[in-house]
DSSP file (Angstrom, degrees, kcal/mol; ACC not computed):
  #  RESIDUE AA STRUCTURE BP1 BP2  ACC     N-H-->O    O-->H-N    N-H-->O    O-->H-N    TCO  KAPPA ALPHA  PHI   PSI    X-CA   Y-CA   Z-CA
    1    1 A M              0   0    0      0, 0.0     2,-0.3     0, 0.0    51,-0.0   0.000 360.0 360.0 360.0 137.3  209.4  108.8  104.3
    2    2 A F        -     0   0    0      1,-0.1     2,-0.6    71,-0.0    51,-0.1  -0.546 360.0-140.4 -69.0 129.6  205.8  110.0  104.6
    3    3 A V        -     0   0    0     -2,-0.3     2,-0.4     2,-0.0    -1,-0.1  -0.855  18.1-169.7 -99.7 122.1  203.5  106.9  104.9
    4    4 A C        -     0   0    0     -2,-0.6    70,-0.0     1,-0.1    -2,-0.0  -0.889  21.0-153.9-108.1 137.1  200.2  107.1  103.0
    5    5 A D        -     0   0    0     -2,-0.4    -1,-0.1     0, 0.0    -2,-0.0   0.408  38.1-127.1 -88.7   2.9  197.5  104.6  103.5
    6    6 A K        +     0   0    0      1,-0.1    -2,-0.0     2,-0.0    -3,-0.0   0.848  57.8 148.4  59.2  43.1  196.1  105.4   99.9
    7    7 A C        -     0   0    0      1,-0.0    -1,-0.1    32,-0.0    32,-0.1   0.770  52.4-135.8 -77.9 -23.5  192.6  106.0  101.1
    8    8 A G     >  +     0   0    0     30,-0.0     4,-1.6     3,-0.0     5,-0.1   0.454  66.5 124.2  89.0  -1.6  192.3  108.6   98.2
    9    9 A L  T  4 S+     0   0    0      1,-0.2     4,-0.1     2,-0.2     5,-0.0   0.880  71.6  52.9 -63.7 -35.1  190.6  111.3  100.3
   10   10 A C  T >4 S+     0   0    0      1,-0.2     3,-0.9     2,-0.2    -1,-0.2   0.879 110.7  47.6 -65.4 -36.6  193.1  114.0   99.5
   11   11 A C  G >4 S+     0   0    0      1,-0.2    19,-3.3     2,-0.2     3,-0.6   0.749 110.7  52.6 -78.5 -23.1  192.6  113.3   95.8
   12   12 A M  G 3< S+     0   0    0     -4,-1.6    -1,-0.2    17,-0.2    -2,-0.2   0.312 110.0  50.2 -88.4   6.7  188.8  113.5   96.3
   13   13 A S  G X   +     0   0    0     -3,-0.9     3,-2.0    -5,-0.1     4,-0.2   0.126  66.3 117.2-131.1  19.6  189.1  116.8   98.0
   14   14 A V  G X   +     0   0    0     14,-0.7     3,-1.2    -3,-0.6    10,-0.2   0.734  69.4  67.0 -68.2 -18.7  191.3  118.9   95.7
   15   15 A G  G 3  S+     0   0    0     13,-1.6    -1,-0.3     1,-0.2    14,-0.1   0.603  91.5  64.5 -74.2  -6.8  188.4  121.4   95.1
   16   16 A Q  G <  S+     0   0    0     -3,-2.0     2,-0.4    12,-0.3    -1,-0.2   0.543  96.0  65.4 -93.5  -3.9  188.6  122.5   98.7
   17   17 A S    <>  -     0   0    0     -3,-1.2     4,-1.4    -4,-0.2    -1,-0.1  -0.963  67.9-147.4-124.0 136.8  192.1  123.9   98.3
   18   18 A D  T  4 S+     0   0    0     -2,-0.4     4,-0.3     1,-0.2    -1,-0.1   0.825 103.1  52.9 -64.4 -31.5  193.3  126.9   96.2
   19   19 A V  T  4 S+     0   0    0      1,-0.2     3,-0.5     2,-0.1    -1,-0.2   0.915 117.0  35.4 -69.5 -42.9  196.6  125.1   95.6
   20   20 A Y  T >4 S+     0   0    0      1,-0.2     3,-2.5    -6,-0.2     4,-0.3   0.544  88.6  96.6 -88.5 -10.0  195.1  121.9   94.4
   21   21 A K  G >< S+     0   0    0     -4,-1.4     3,-1.5     1,-0.3    -1,-0.2   0.734  71.4  71.6 -53.0 -28.0  192.1  123.4   92.5
   22   22 A I  G 3  S+     0   0    0     -3,-0.5    -1,-0.3    -4,-0.3    -2,-0.1   0.718  97.6  51.2 -62.6 -20.3  194.1  123.3   89.3
   23   23 A L  G <  S+     0   0    0     -3,-2.5     8,-2.6    -9,-0.2    -1,-0.3   0.566  81.6 119.1 -88.7 -13.5  193.6  119.5   89.4
   24   24 A D  B <   -A   30   0A   0     -3,-1.5     6,-0.2    -4,-0.3   -12,-0.1  -0.322  52.4-155.7 -67.3 135.4  189.8  119.5   90.0
   25   25 A R        -     0   0    0      4,-2.3    -1,-0.2    -2,-0.1     5,-0.1   0.375  63.2 -84.3 -87.1   0.1  187.9  117.8   87.2
   26   26 A G  S    S+     0   0    0      3,-0.2    -2,-0.1     0, 0.0     4,-0.1   0.329 123.0  67.1 111.7  -9.1  184.9  119.9   88.2
   27   27 A D  S    S-     0   0    0      2,-0.3     3,-0.1     0, 0.0   -12,-0.1   0.078 117.7 -91.9-124.3  20.2  183.4  118.0   91.1
   28   28 A G  S    S+     0   0    0      1,-0.3   -13,-1.6    -7,-0.1   -14,-0.7   0.394  93.6 114.3  87.7  -8.5  186.2  118.4   93.6
   29   29 A I  S    S-     0   0    0    -16,-0.2    -4,-2.3   -15,-0.2    -2,-0.3  -0.797  75.3-103.7-101.7 139.1  188.0  115.3   92.6
   30   30 A C  B >   -A   24   0A   0    -19,-3.3     3,-1.5    -2,-0.4    -6,-0.2  -0.321  23.6-131.9 -63.1 139.1  191.4  115.3   91.0
   31   31 A Q  T 3  S+     0   0    0     -8,-2.6    -1,-0.2     1,-0.3    -7,-0.1   0.645 105.9  53.7 -65.5 -13.7  191.3  114.6   87.3
   32   32 A Y  T 3  S+     0   0    0     -9,-0.2     9,-3.4   -21,-0.1     2,-0.4   0.265  82.9 111.4-104.0   6.4  194.0  112.0   87.7
   33   33 A F  E <   -B   40   0B   0     -3,-1.5     2,-0.9     7,-0.2     7,-0.2  -0.704  56.9-148.8 -91.5 130.2  192.4  110.0   90.4
   34   34 A D  E >>> -B   39   0B   0      5,-3.2     4,-2.4    -2,-0.4     5,-0.8  -0.841   5.8-165.4-101.8 107.1  191.2  106.5   89.6
   35   35 A E  T 345S+     0   0    0     -2,-0.9    -1,-0.1     1,-0.2    -2,-0.0   0.653  84.4  59.7 -66.1 -12.6  188.2  105.8   91.7
   36   36 A N  T 345S+     0   0    0      1,-0.1    -1,-0.2     3,-0.1    -2,-0.0   0.876 122.5  20.5 -73.0 -42.1  188.3  102.1   91.0
   37   37 A S  T <45S-     0   0    0     -3,-0.7    -2,-0.2     2,-0.2    -1,-0.1   0.549  95.9-129.0-104.2 -11.4  191.8  101.6   92.4
   38   38 A N  T  <5S+     0   0    0     -4,-2.4     2,-0.2     1,-0.3    -3,-0.2   0.738  71.1 120.3  58.1  23.7  192.1  104.8   94.7
   39   39 A L  E   <S-B   34   0B   0     -5,-0.8    -5,-3.2   -32,-0.1     2,-0.4  -0.685  72.3 -99.7-111.8 170.2  195.4  105.5   93.0
   40   40 A C  E >   -B   33   0B   0     -2,-0.2     3,-0.8    -7,-0.2    -7,-0.2  -0.706  19.1-151.2 -85.8 133.9  196.9  108.3   90.9
   41   41 A L  T 3  S+     0   0    0     -9,-3.4    -1,-0.1    -2,-0.4     3,-0.1   0.698 101.1  35.4 -75.8 -19.3  196.8  107.6   87.2
   42   42 A I  T >  S+     0   0    0    -10,-0.4     3,-1.7     1,-0.1     4,-0.4  -0.148  75.9 143.1-121.9  36.6  200.0  109.8   86.8
   43   43 A Y  G X  S+     0   0    0     -3,-0.8     3,-1.1     1,-0.3    -1,-0.1   0.851  71.6  47.8 -53.7 -42.8  201.7  108.9   90.1
   44   44 A E  G 3  S+     0   0    0      1,-0.2    -1,-0.3    -4,-0.1    -2,-0.1   0.732 123.5  34.5 -71.1 -18.4  205.3  108.9   88.6
   45   45 A N  G <  S+     0   0    0     -3,-1.7    -1,-0.2     2,-0.0    -2,-0.2   0.077  87.6 137.9-123.3  20.5  204.7  112.3   87.0
   46   46 A R    <   -     0   0    0     -3,-1.1     5,-0.1    -4,-0.4    -3,-0.0  -0.322  63.5 -81.4 -70.0 157.3  202.4  113.9   89.5
   47   47 A P    >   -     0   0    0      0, 0.0     3,-1.8     0, 0.0     4,-0.3  -0.079  38.0-113.9 -50.4 149.2  202.8  117.6   90.4
   48   48 A L  G >  S+     0   0    0      1,-0.3     3,-2.4     2,-0.2     7,-0.3   0.874 114.6  61.3 -51.2 -41.9  205.4  118.5   93.0
   49   49 A F  G 3  S+     0   0    0      1,-0.3    -1,-0.3   -30,-0.1   -29,-0.0   0.629  99.7  58.5 -71.6  -7.4  202.8  119.7   95.5
   50   50 A C  G <  S+     0   0    0     -3,-1.8     2,-0.8     1,-0.1    -1,-0.3   0.499  89.1  83.0 -92.1  -3.9  201.5  116.1   95.5
   51   51 A K    <>  -     0   0    0     -3,-2.4     4,-2.8    -4,-0.3     5,-0.2  -0.828  61.9-170.4-101.9  96.7  204.9  114.7   96.6
   52   52 A V  H  > S+     0   0    0     -2,-0.8     4,-2.1     1,-0.2    -1,-0.2   0.922  83.1  42.5 -56.9 -56.9  205.0  115.1  100.3
   53   53 A D  H  > S+     0   0    0      1,-0.2     4,-2.1     2,-0.2    -1,-0.2   0.898 116.1  47.4 -61.3 -44.9  208.7  114.3  100.7
   54   54 A E  H  > S+     0   0    0      1,-0.2     4,-2.5     2,-0.2     5,-0.3   0.903 109.3  53.3 -60.9 -42.4  209.9  116.3   97.8
   55   55 A M  H  X>S+     0   0    0     -4,-2.8     4,-3.0    -7,-0.3     5,-0.8   0.893 106.8  53.7 -61.0 -37.8  207.9  119.3   98.8
   56   56 A Y  I  X>S+     0   0    0     -4,-2.1     4,-2.0    -5,-0.2     5,-2.0   0.981 111.8  44.8 -55.6 -56.4  209.5  119.2  102.2
   57   57 A E  I  <5S+     0   0    0     -4,-2.1    -2,-0.2     1,-0.2    -1,-0.2   0.866 122.1  36.0 -61.6 -39.4  213.0  119.2  100.7
   58   58 A I  I  <5S+     0   0    0     -4,-2.5    -1,-0.2    -5,-0.1    -2,-0.2   0.833 133.4  15.8 -85.6 -33.1  212.3  121.9   98.3
   59   59 A C  I  <5S+     0   0    0     -4,-3.0    -3,-0.2    -5,-0.3    -2,-0.2   0.709 128.7  28.6-113.9 -23.6  210.0  124.3  100.1
   60   60 A F  I >X<S+     0   0    0     -4,-2.0     4,-2.4    -5,-0.8     3,-2.2   0.561  82.1  94.7-125.9  -9.6  210.0  123.6  103.9
   61   61 A K  T 34<S+     0   0    0     -5,-2.0    -4,-0.1     1,-0.3    -1,-0.1   0.799  92.6  46.9 -59.1 -29.7  213.3  122.2  105.1
   62   62 A D  T 34 S+     0   0    0      1,-0.1    -1,-0.3    -5,-0.1     3,-0.1   0.427 117.6  45.4 -93.9   2.8  214.6  125.5  106.1
   63   63 A K  T <4 S+     0   0    0     -3,-2.2     2,-0.3     1,-0.3    -2,-0.2   0.757 121.1   2.9-111.3 -38.1  211.3  126.5  107.9
   64   64 A I  S  < S-     0   0    0     -4,-2.4    -1,-0.3    -8,-0.1     2,-0.1  -0.929  80.1 -92.9-143.8 165.1  210.2  123.5  110.0
   65   65 A T     >  -     0   0    0     -2,-0.3     4,-2.3     1,-0.1     5,-0.2  -0.465  36.4-113.7 -80.3 160.2  211.6  120.0  110.9
   66   66 A K  H  > S+     0   0    0      1,-0.2     4,-3.3     2,-0.2     5,-0.2   0.862 118.7  55.3 -60.8 -38.7  210.6  117.0  108.8
   67   67 A E  H  > S+     0   0    0      2,-0.2     4,-2.6     1,-0.2    -1,-0.2   0.939 107.8  48.9 -60.9 -49.4  208.8  115.6  111.8
   68   68 A E  H  > S+     0   0    0      2,-0.2     4,-2.3     1,-0.2    -2,-0.2   0.914 112.9  48.3 -54.8 -48.8  206.7  118.8  112.2
   69   69 A Y  H  X S+     0   0    0     -4,-2.3     4,-2.3     1,-0.2    -2,-0.2   0.935 111.5  48.1 -63.4 -45.4  205.9  118.7  108.5
   70   70 A Y  H  X S+     0   0    0     -4,-3.3     4,-3.2     1,-0.2     5,-0.2   0.937 110.6  53.0 -56.7 -43.8  204.9  115.1  108.5
   71   71 A N  H  X S+     0   0    0     -4,-2.6     4,-2.3     1,-0.2    -1,-0.2   0.875 107.5  50.7 -62.7 -39.4  202.7  115.8  111.6
   72   72 A L  H  X S+     0   0    0     -4,-2.3     4,-2.2     2,-0.2    -1,-0.2   0.932 113.2  47.1 -59.6 -46.1  200.9  118.7  109.7
   73   73 A N  H  X S+     0   0    0     -4,-2.3     4,-2.2     1,-0.2    -2,-0.2   0.903 112.4  47.2 -68.2 -41.5  200.3  116.3  106.8
   74   74 A Y  H  X S+     0   0    0     -4,-3.2     4,-2.5     1,-0.2    -1,-0.2   0.878 111.3  53.4 -68.6 -31.4  199.0  113.4  109.0
   75   75 A K  H  X S+     0   0    0     -4,-2.3     4,-2.1    -5,-0.2    -2,-0.2   0.904 109.9  47.7 -66.5 -38.4  196.8  116.0  110.9
   76   76 A S  H  X S+     0   0    0     -4,-2.2     4,-1.9     2,-0.2    -2,-0.2   0.907 112.4  49.2 -66.5 -39.9  195.3  117.1  107.6
   77   77 A C  H  X S+     0   0    0     -4,-2.2     4,-2.0     2,-0.2    -2,-0.2   0.897 110.3  49.5 -60.7 -44.3  194.7  113.5  106.6
   78   78 A S  H  X S+     0   0    0     -4,-2.5     4,-2.9     1,-0.2     5,-0.2   0.915 110.3  52.5 -66.5 -42.9  193.1  112.7  109.9
   79   79 A K  H  X S+     0   0    0     -4,-2.1     4,-2.4     1,-0.2    -1,-0.2   0.888 107.7  50.3 -63.0 -39.6  190.8  115.8  109.4
   80   80 A L  H  X S+     0   0    0     -4,-1.9     4,-1.2     2,-0.2    -1,-0.2   0.905 111.2  48.9 -62.4 -41.6  189.8  114.7  106.0
   81   81 A K  H  X S+     0   0    0     -4,-2.0     4,-0.8     1,-0.2     3,-0.4   0.907 112.0  49.0 -64.7 -41.5  188.9  111.2  107.4
   82   82 A E  H >< S+     0   0    0     -4,-2.9     3,-0.8     1,-0.2    -1,-0.2   0.927 110.1  51.4 -63.0 -42.1  186.9  112.8  110.3
   83   83 A N  H 3< S+     0   0    0     -4,-2.4    -1,-0.2     1,-0.2    -2,-0.2   0.722 110.9  48.3 -71.9 -18.8  185.0  115.1  107.9
   84   84 A T  H >< S+     0   0    0     -4,-1.2     3,-1.4    -3,-0.4    -1,-0.2   0.519  85.1 104.1 -98.0  -6.5  184.0  112.2  105.6
   85   85 A Q  T << S+     0   0    0     -4,-0.8    -3,-0.0    -3,-0.8    -4,-0.0  -0.515  83.5  24.6 -70.1 139.2  182.8  109.8  108.3
   86   86 A G  T 3         0   0    0     -2,-0.2    -1,-0.2     1,-0.0    -2,-0.1   0.480 360.0 360.0  87.2   0.3  179.0  109.6  108.4
   87   87 A R    <         0   0    0     -3,-1.4    -2,-0.1     0, 0.0    -1,-0.0   0.510 360.0 360.0 -86.5 360.0  178.5  110.6  104.8
C-alpha cells in the first residue's frame, strides 16, 4: 500500500497538472482540500486518479511493477516538497 504522510502538497498543487486541473478551485488548490486539517473533504469518494493503489491496479499494472509505480509517486512527492521549501 502507498504510504502518504498527508502533507497536503499534492492537493495544493492540482493547478500544475492537466490531469488534476479539473479539481482546481481557481488558485491551484483542490476544491476538496481542507486547509485546516490537510485532509480531503471527499476522501471516501475522491476521484480515481487521487487513489494511488487503485490507479495502479486499473491503469498501470500491465505496464510497470508496483514498486516502480510507488517510486514514481514518492519521487513526485519529494519533488513537491523540495519545490516548496524556502517559500
